C-alpha positions in Angstrom: 54.0 -117.5 40.1 55.4 -118.4 36.4 52.9 -120.2 34.8 54.8 -123.0 32.5 53.7 -122.6 28.5 51.5 -125.8 27.4 52.2 -127.1 24.3 48.6 -128.7 23.6 49.6 -130.1 20.5 52.4 -132.2 22.1 49.8 -133.6 24.9 46.8 -134.9 22.3 48.6 -137.8 21.4 48.6 -139.1 24.8 44.6 -138.8 25.3 43.2 -141.9 24.2 39.5 -142.8 25.2 38.6 -145.7 27.7 35.4 -147.1 29.0 34.0 -150.1 30.7 30.8 -151.9 30.2 28.0 -153.4 32.3 24.7 -154.7 32.0 22.0 -153.5 33.9 18.9 -155.1 35.3 16.1 -153.5 36.7 18.1 -150.4 38.3 21.1 -152.8 39.4 24.6 -154.3 38.2 24.4 -157.9 37.2 27.3 -158.0 34.8 30.9 -156.6 34.2 33.9 -157.7 32.8 35.1 -159.7 35.8 31.5 -161.5 36.4 31.0 -162.5 32.7 34.5 -164.2 33.1 33.3 -166.2 35.3 30.0 -167.2 33.6 32.2 -167.6 30.8 34.6 -170.4 32.6 31.4 -172.3 34.4 30.7 -172.2 30.2 33.4 -173.6 28.7 34.0 -176.5 31.7 30.0 -177.3 30.7 28.9 -179.9 33.5 32.3 -180.0 35.1 32.4 -178.9 38.9 32.4 -174.7 39.6 36.3 -175.8 41.0 37.4 -176.8 37.6 36.2 -173.9 35.9 37.4 -172.1 38.6 41.0 -173.5 37.6 41.1 -172.4 34.2 40.1 -168.8 34.6 42.9 -166.1 34.1 41.7 -164.1 37.3 41.4 -166.2 39.9 38.4 -166.2 42.2 37.8 -168.0 45.4 35.2 -170.9 45.2 32.7 -169.0 47.6 33.3 -165.7 46.5 32.7 -167.2 42.7 29.5 -168.7 44.4 28.8 -165.1 46.1 29.3 -163.4 42.2 26.0 -166.5 41.3 23.7 -165.1 44.2 24.3 -161.8 43.6 23.6 -161.8 39.9 20.6 -164.3 41.0 19.2 -161.6 44.0 19.5 -159.0 41.6 17.4 -160.8 38.5 14.9 -163.5 40.7 17.1 -166.3 38.2 20.0 -168.0 38.9 22.2 -167.9 35.6 23.2 -171.5 36.4 21.7 -174.9 37.0 23.7 -177.2 39.4 23.3 -181.0 40.6 25.0 -183.5 43.0 28.2 -185.8 41.9 27.9 -189.2 42.4 29.3 -191.5 45.1 32.6 -189.2 45.3 30.9 -186.6 46.2 31.0 -182.8 44.2 29.0 -181.8 42.1 28.0 -180.0 38.5 27.6 -176.6 37.4 26.7 -175.3 33.9 25.0 -171.9 32.4 21.1 -172.4 31.9 19.4 -170.2 29.3 19.7 -167.3 31.4 22.8 -167.4 32.4 24.0 -167.9 28.0 21.5 -164.9 27.6 23.7 -162.3 30.2 27.0 -163.5 28.9 26.1 -163.6 24.8 24.3 -160.0 25.5 27.1 -158.7 27.6 30.0 -159.9 25.0 27.6 -158.1 22.5 28.3 -155.0 24.1 31.8 -155.2 24.7 32.2 -156.0 20.9 30.6 -153.0 19.5 31.8 -151.1 23.0 35.8 -152.0 21.6 34.6 -150.8 17.9 33.7 -147.6 18.6 36.6 -146.8 21.2 38.8 -148.4 18.6 37.1 -146.1 15.9 37.3 -142.9 18.3 41.3 -143.5 18.7 42.3 -143.7 15.4 40.5 -140.7 14.4 43.0 -137.0 13.8 
């Protein structure tokens, strides 16, 4: 078998660093980029319905899946990230991030900004 000679120098430019962040609570993953986007859209849609928060989301979750995400966060931390209420005579309801949900979202966004900065710095080093 003839080994192909590698040109390491030409391959180096194709290497870069990538990383993903997530929040962990008591050893359990509670928030990554997808779930954080859901919380962010609920926050942007403050006091609107979950359906309308999902309508503005770039990543489309079904209504049921979105509720399951919120339930998982609550199951893993013991605290719901949202407050909800029933709508008026026409039905429906409202949802908004509570202080816990806002804390989780802001903490995740802060970590993501720092991680992005570190990755950019590493990828621009020679």
